[in-house]
C-alpha positions in Angstrom: 119.7 92.3 115.5 115.8 92.5 116.6 114.3 89.9 119.5 113.9 86.4 119.0 110.5 84.9 117.8 108.0 85.5 120.8 107.9 82.8 123.6 104.2 83.5 123.7 103.6 81.9 120.1 103.3 78.4 121.2 101.0 76.1 120.1 97.7 77.0 120.8 96.4 73.0 121.6 99.7 73.3 124.1 97.7 76.3 126.0 94.3 74.6 125.9 95.7 72.0 127.3 98.0 73.5 130.2 94.1 75.0 130.8 92.1 71.6 130.7 95.1 69.9 133.2 97.7 68.0 132.2 95.3 64.8 132.7 93.7 65.5 130.0 96.0 65.7 127.2 95.6 63.4 124.6 98.6 61.6 122.7 98.2 63.3 119.8 98.0 66.9 121.2 100.7 66.6 123.6 102.9 65.3 120.5 102.2 68.6 118.7 103.2 70.8 121.4 106.1 69.3 121.4 107.4 69.7 117.8 105.7 73.2 118.1 108.1 73.9 120.3 111.1 71.9 118.8 110.4 74.4 115.7 110.1 77.7 117.4 113.4 77.1 118.9 115.4 76.2 115.7 113.7 79.3 113.8 115.1 81.5 116.8 118.3 80.1 116.4 118.0 81.1 113.0 116.7 84.1 113.7 119.6 85.1 116.4 122.3 84.2 113.7 121.3 87.2 111.7 123.4 90.1 112.1 121.9 92.9 110.0 119.0 94.5 111.7 116.9 94.9 108.4 117.3 91.2 107.3 117.0 90.1 110.6 113.6 91.8 110.9 112.3 90.6 107.4 113.4 87.2 107.8 111.6 87.1 111.7 108.4 88.5 110.0 108.9 85.4 107.4 109.8 83.3 110.1 106.5 83.9 112.2 104.3 83.6 108.8 105.9 80.0 108.3 105.6 79.0 112.4 101.9 80.1 112.3 101.1 78.2 109.2 103.2 75.0 110.7 100.9 75.3 114.0 98.1 75.0 111.8 99.3 72.1 110.0 100.0 70.4 113.4 96.3 71.2 114.3 94.9 69.6 111.9 97.1 66.8 112.1 95.9 66.1 115.7 92.2 66.8 114.9 92.4 65.3 111.1 90.7 68.0 109.9 88.4 67.6 107.2 85.8 69.2 105.0 82.3 67.3 105.7 81.3 66.0 102.4 77.5 66.3 102.9 78.0 69.5 103.7 79.7 70.3 100.2 77.4 71.6 97.6 78.1 72.8 93.8 77.3 76.7 94.0 74.1 78.3 93.0 72.9 80.4 90.2 73.5 83.4 92.6 77.0 82.8 93.6 78.1 81.5 89.9 77.2 84.5 86.6 77.5 83.4 83.4 79.7 85.6 81.6 77.3 86.1 78.9 74.7 87.7 81.4 77.3 90.4 82.5 76.5 93.9 80.8 78.9 95.2 78.3 81.3 97.9 80.0 80.4 101.4 79.1 83.1 103.4 81.1 86.6 102.3 80.6 87.7 105.3 82.8 87.5 102.1 86.0 90.8 101.0 84.3 92.5 104.0 86.2 91.8 102.2 89.2 93.2 98.8 88.2 97.1 96.9 88.7 97.9 93.8 87.1 99.8 90.9 88.8 101.1 87.7 87.1 102.3 84.9 89.8 106.0 84.6 88.5 107.6 82.1 91.0 107.6 79.2 89.1 110.8 77.4 87.4 110.2 75.7 84.1 112.0 72.6 85.5 109.0 70.1 84.2 109.6 71.3 81.2 113.6 70.8 81.2 114.1 74.4 81.8 116.4 76.0 84.3 115.3 79.8 84.7 111.7 80.9 85.4 109.1 79.5 83.6 108.2 83.1 82.4 111.0 83.9 80.3 110.6 80.4 77.6 109.9 81.3 74.3 106.6 80.0 73.4 105.2 82.4 70.5 107.1 84.3 67.5 110.2 84.4 69.4 108.5 85.9 72.2 108.2 84.5 76.0 105.4 84.9 78.5 106.4 87.9 80.0 107.1 89.6 76.4 103.3 88.7 75.5 102.0 89.9 79.0 103.9 93.2 78.8 102.7 93.8 75.3 99.3 93.3 76.8 99.7 95.8 79.3 100.8 98.1 76.8 98.3 97.7 74.1 95.3 98.2 76.9 97.6 101.1 78.4 98.0 102.8 74.7 93.9 102.3 73.9 92.8 104.1 76.6 95.3 106.2 77.6 95.6 104.9 80.8 98.3 103.6 82.9 97.9 100.6 84.7 101.1 99.0 86.2 102.3 95.5 85.5 103.1 93.3 88.8 105.3 90.3 88.7 105.4 88.4 92.4 108.3 86.4 92.1 110.1 83.6 94.4 113.7 83.7 95.4 114.2 81.2 92.5 113.0 83.5 89.9 113.8 87.2 91.0 117.0 87.3 89.8 116.8 86.4 86.2 113.8 88.4 86.2 115.3 91.6 87.0 117.8 91.2 84.3 115.1 90.2 81.2 112.6 93.4 82.7 115.1 95.9 81.8 114.6 95.4 78.5 111.4 96.7 78.7 112.9 100.7 80.0 111.3 102.1 77.2 107.7 100.8 77.1 105.2 102.3 78.0 104.3 100.3 81.3 105.3 100.8 84.6 107.0 97.3 86.1 106.9 96.4 89.6 107.9 93.2 91.6 108.3 91.9 94.7 108.9 88.5 96.3 106.8 85.9 97.7 108.3 84.8 101.0 111.0 81.5 101.6 110.2 79.1 104.2 112.1 76.0 105.2 111.4 73.1 104.0 110.2 70.4 106.5 111.7 67.1 107.5 108.8 64.4 107.0 110.0 62.4 110.2 111.3 64.8 112.8 109.1 68.1 111.7 112.0 69.8 112.3 113.0 72.6 109.4 116.0 71.5 107.0 118.2 74.4 106.8 119.9 75.2 109.7 120.5 78.9 109.0 119.3 81.8 107.0 121.9 81.1 104.7 121.7 77.5 104.3 121.4 75.8 100.7 119.0 77.1 98.1 117.0 73.7 97.9 116.7 73.4 101.7 113.6 76.6 101.2 110.8 76.7 98.9 108.5 79.4 98.0 105.1 78.9 100.1 102.6 78.7 96.9 100.5 81.7 95.9 98.0 81.9 98.9 101.3 83.8 100.3 99.7 86.5 97.4 98.3 88.7 100.5 100.9 88.8 102.9 103.5 89.1 100.7 102.1 92.7 99.0 101.9 93.4 102.7 104.7 92.8 104.0 106.8 94.3 100.8 104.8 97.8 100.9 103.4 97.1 97.6 99.5 97.0 99.0 100.2 100.5 100.6 102.0 102.0 97.4 99.1 101.1 95.3 96.5 102.5 97.7 98.6 105.1 97.5 98.5 105.1 94.1 94.8 105.2 93.8 94.6 102.0 92.7 91.4 100.0 94.4 91.7 96.7 92.1 94.5 94.0 91.1 93.5 91.4 88.6 95.6 88.1 89.5 96.9 85.4 87.2 99.4 82.9 86.4 102.2 84.2 84.0 101.9 81.0 81.6 98.2 81.4 81.5 98.2 83.8 78.1 94.5 84.1 78.0 94.3 85.9 80.9 94.2 89.6 79.8 91.9 92.3 81.4 88.4 92.1 80.8 86.3 95.3 81.0 82.8 93.6 81.6 84.2 91.6 84.7 85.9 94.8 86.1 82.9 96.9 85.7 80.6 94.2 87.1 82.7 93.8 90.0 82.5 97.6 90.8 79.0 98.0 90.2 77.7 95.2 92.5 80.8 95.8 95.3 81.7 92.8 95.3 85.2 92.2 96.9 86.5 89.0 95.3 86.1 87.6 91.6 87.1 84.2 91.0 86.6 83.0 87.2 85.9 79.6 86.6 85.6 77.7 83.6 83.2 74.8 82.2 85.5 71.2 83.4 86.4 68.9 80.8 87.8 65.3 81.3 91.5 67.1 81.1 90.3 69.4 84.3 89.2 67.1 86.7 91.9 67.5 89.1 91.6 71.1 89.1 90.2 72.6 92.3 86.3 74.2 92.1 84.4 76.1 93.8 81.7 75.3 96.5 78.8 76.0 98.2 79.9 75.3 102.3 77.2 75.8 104.4 76.3 79.4 102.0 79.6 80.4 102.0 81.6 80.0 98.7 84.7 78.2 98.9 87.7 76.5 96.8 87.8 72.6 97.3 91.2 71.4 96.2 91.4 67.5 95.4 94.0 67.4 98.6 91.4 68.2 100.9 88.7 65.2 99.7 88.3 62.5 101.7 89.5 59.6 99.6 86.4 57.7 99.3 84.7 60.9 97.5 87.9 61.4 95.3 85.8 60.4 92.1 82.5 62.1 93.0 85.1 65.2 93.3 86.0 64.8 89.9 82.7 63.9 88.2 81.5 66.7 85.6 78.0 65.9 86.8 78.5 67.3 90.4 80.9 70.0 89.9 80.7 71.0 86.8 83.2 74.1 86.6 86.7 74.5 88.6 89.1 77.6 89.0 91.1 78.9 86.8 93.0 81.2 88.8 92.2 84.6 87.3 91.1 86.4 90.4 89.7 90.2 90.4 90.7 91.3 94.3 89.0 94.7 95.7 92.5 96.0 97.2 91.6 97.8 100.5 89.4 94.4 101.4 93.3 92.9 101.1 94.4 95.4 103.4 91.6 94.5 106.1 91.9 91.0 105.8 95.5 91.1 106.6 95.5 93.9 109.1 92.5 91.9 110.9 94.4 88.7 110.6 91.5 87.0 109.2 92.9 84.7 106.6 92.6 80.9 107.2 93.6 79.1 104.2 93.2 75.5 104.0 97.2 74.0 104.0 98.1 72.1 101.1 100.7 69.4 102.2 103.2 68.7 99.3 105.4 66.2 100.0 109.2 66.6 98.2 112.5 64.4 98.4 116.0 66.5 98.3 118.9 65.2 96.1 119.6 63.0 99.2 116.5 61.3 99.3 115.2 62.4 102.3 111.3 63.0 102.5 110.4 66.4 103.1 107.2 68.1 103.4 105.8 71.7 102.3 103.3 73.3 103.6 101.8 75.7 100.9 98.1 77.8 100.3 96.2 78.6 97.0 95.1 82.3 96.8 92.0 81.2 95.4 91.0 79.4 98.8 90.6 83.2 100.2 87.4 83.9 99.2 85.5 82.8 102.2 87.2 85.4 103.6 85.5 88.4 101.2 82.4 90.2 101.3 80.1 89.4 98.3 82.3 86.9 96.6 81.2 85.4 93.5 82.5 83.7 90.5 81.9 84.1 86.9 81.8 81.1 84.4 84.2 82.9 81.2 85.0 81.1 77.9 87.7 78.5 77.4 89.7 81.4 75.7 90.4 82.7 79.2 92.2 79.7 80.1 95.2 79.0 78.2 98.1 77.7 80.6 101.3 75.9 79.4 102.2 73.3 81.7 103.8 71.0 79.6 105.0 70.5 76.1 101.4 69.2 74.5 100.0 72.4 76.0 103.1 74.5 74.0 102.3 72.4 70.6 98.7 73.8 71.0 99.8 77.7 71.9 101.8 77.5 68.8 100.5 75.7 66.3 97.6 77.5 63.4 94.6 76.8 65.8 95.4 80.3 67.4 96.1 83.7 66.3 98.2 86.2 68.7 96.4 89.7 69.2 98.4 92.5 70.6 100.0 89.8 72.9 96.8 87.6 73.5 96.2 84.2 72.3 93.0 84.2 69.8 91.0 81.2 68.3 91.5 81.1 64.8 88.3 81.4 63.2 88.6 79.2 60.8 88.6 76.8 63.8 84.8 75.3 63.1 84.7 73.8 66.5 85.3 76.3 69.7 86.9 73.3 71.4 90.4 72.6 71.8 91.8 69.5 70.3 93.1 66.9 72.8 97.0 66.6 72.6 99.3 64.0 74.6 102.8 63.9 73.7 104.5 60.9 75.6 108.1 61.3 77.4 110.6 61.8 74.7 108.8 65.1 74.4 108.6 66.0 78.1 111.6 68.5 77.9 111.9 71.8 75.2 114.9 71.0 74.2 113.9 67.3 72.8 110.7 68.6 72.0 112.0 71.0 69.4 114.1 68.8 67.9 111.2 66.2 67.0 109.2 69.2 65.2 111.1 70.5 62.1 108.0 73.0 62.0 104.6 72.9 63.9 102.2 70.8 61.9 98.7 72.1 60.6 96.5 71.3 63.5 93.6 73.7 62.5 90.8 70.4 61.9 92.7 68.5 64.6 90.4 66.4 67.3 92.6 64.5 69.5 96.3 63.6 68.9 98.8 61.1 71.0 101.7 60.2 69.8 104.2 58.1 72.1 107.6 56.9 71.6 110.4 57.8 69.4 108.6 60.0 66.5 109.8 62.5 64.9 107.8 65.4 62.4 108.9 66.4 59.1 108.1 69.9 58.1 104.5 71.1 56.6 102.5 68.1 58.3 98.5 68.3 58.0 97.1 66.4 61.3 92.9 66.2 61.0 90.4 64.2 63.0 91.6 61.7 65.4 95.5 60.9 65.2 97.2 58.4 66.9 101.3 57.8 66.5 103.0 55.0 68.5 106.6 53.9 68.1 107.1 50.8 69.6 110.0 50.4 72.5 113.4 50.5 70.3 112.1 51.6 67.1 111.3 55.1 65.2 108.6 56.7 63.3 109.7 59.2 61.3 107.0 61.3 59.1 108.1 62.6 56.2 107.6 66.1 54.9 104.0 67.1 53.5 102.5 64.2 55.2 98.3 64.3 55.7 97.4 62.3 58.5 93.3 61.8 58.8 92.2 59.7 61.2 94.8 57.6 61.2 96.7 55.1 63.5 100.4 54.6 63.2 102.3 52.0 65.2 105.4 50.1 64.9 108.7 50.8 62.8 108.1 53.0 59.9 109.7 55.5 57.9 107.8 56.9 54.9 110.0 57.8 52.2 108.9 59.9 49.3 109.7 58.9 46.0 
C-alpha cells in the first residue's frame, strides 16, 4: 500500500488565510477550509483501505485529481466566480475559419500521423437502454460502434494507412464494450481502449463523498465528463504509447455523432498552420440555443457553456444574432501539446456542477469538465465552421427517427444527406414522451415513414404509425389524453394537423 494523499495538499484558501493571519479569515474561506480538510480525510481513509499496491496507486492518482477539482470548486463557491459578461465577445474571423476557405488536401500521407478517438463513456439510459449507448442499433442492423469501425476501416483501406481507433470508456461502459469489440478482431483496424476516471459523488449538504470505500456501490461514483480526457490519456499510458507509435494528432468526437468522420482538409489545415487545437463549430439554429459556443475573452479563445452564464444574461447567450455558432465537440488535438499541458499542470477547465439524486432521493453533486474548454490552454487554437452534416448526434428518439429515415444514405459508415432532399436543412422532429424509450419508439412505427419532403413533425400522445406512410411539409399529430390515433398503411400526410381521437380505416 502506498502513502495516502499528501497532507500538504490542503485547500489553497486555507494556506493563504494563515499567511494573512487568522483574524482576516472570512466566513466563506473558513468554511471552504473545513470542507477541504474533511474531504481529504475521507479520501485518505478510502485509499488506506486498499491492500493491492498497484490498485492503490491508481486509485490514489484519481483521488488526487478529484481533490484538486473539489478544492477549485470550493474556491469558486467562496469567490462567486463568473465570467464578466462585458468582456465576452463573439470570436473574430481570424479565430473562426469557414470550412469552405480551407485549401483542398493534397497529401493523404499525413494520415499516418493520426489517431481517432471516440468518447464512449455514456449509457443509453435516457433512451431506455441499459448498456453503452454505442451499441444501440441505429441503421441497417448496425450500431454506432459498427459504423465508426466501418469508417476507419474504409479510411485505412483507401489510403493504405494504419489509423488506430480508440475508445475512451467509463467504468459504466468498459466491460460491455470489451465484449462487443471482440467481433472486430479480423478487421483492418487496430482498436485501443482506456478508461476515464471514476470520481465519488458528493453529498450536497455535507460536501462529503457518498462512498465510504473504494469498492462502494457503483451508483455512488460517476465519470467526471469528457474534460477528463487529458488526464486519463496520460495516466493510462495511452498518450505515451501513441507518441511512441509516431502519431502526432488525434481527432476526438462523441461516439453518437455519425457525421464526425476524418476530414483531410481540416487535418492538413492543422498541420500547415501548426495549431495545437482545432474545435469544429457549426451555425446555431433555434434547436441549439443551449449549446456551448466559442467566444473571445480578452483576446483568448474560450468555450462558454450555459452553466457559466450569469442568470441575467442567459437570453443573451441563447441569441442567434450575437452567438451564431455552437461547439460540436469534434476536436483536433496535437498529442505532444497535450503532453506538455498535462505535465506542466496547466489545465484549469471550468467546472460544471451537475445536480443529481441517488435512488433514495438524497441530493448529490457531480463536478465535471468539458474537453472543449481546454482550447484556452493550447497555442494557435482556432475554430473551423463546418457544415451541419458533420454534426449528427443521436441524443433521443427524435434524432434516431431522422438518421434512420430516407433523409440520409449510409456511405462507408457515414451518414450523407440524400441528394433527393431539395433543402439542405434537416427537418425539425419532436416526438412526445410516448416515444421517449427505444422500445416504445420501435413498437409505434411499423416502419420508418418517408420524410424526404418533411419540414416539421410534432407527435404527442398515443399515436401509432402504419407501414409506408409519407410525411411532407408540416405535420402535427396530437392525440388527446385517453385517446389513440392510428395512422393506416400508405397514408400521405402533407401540411396536416390531426388532433383528438382518430382511427383511419381503409375501405
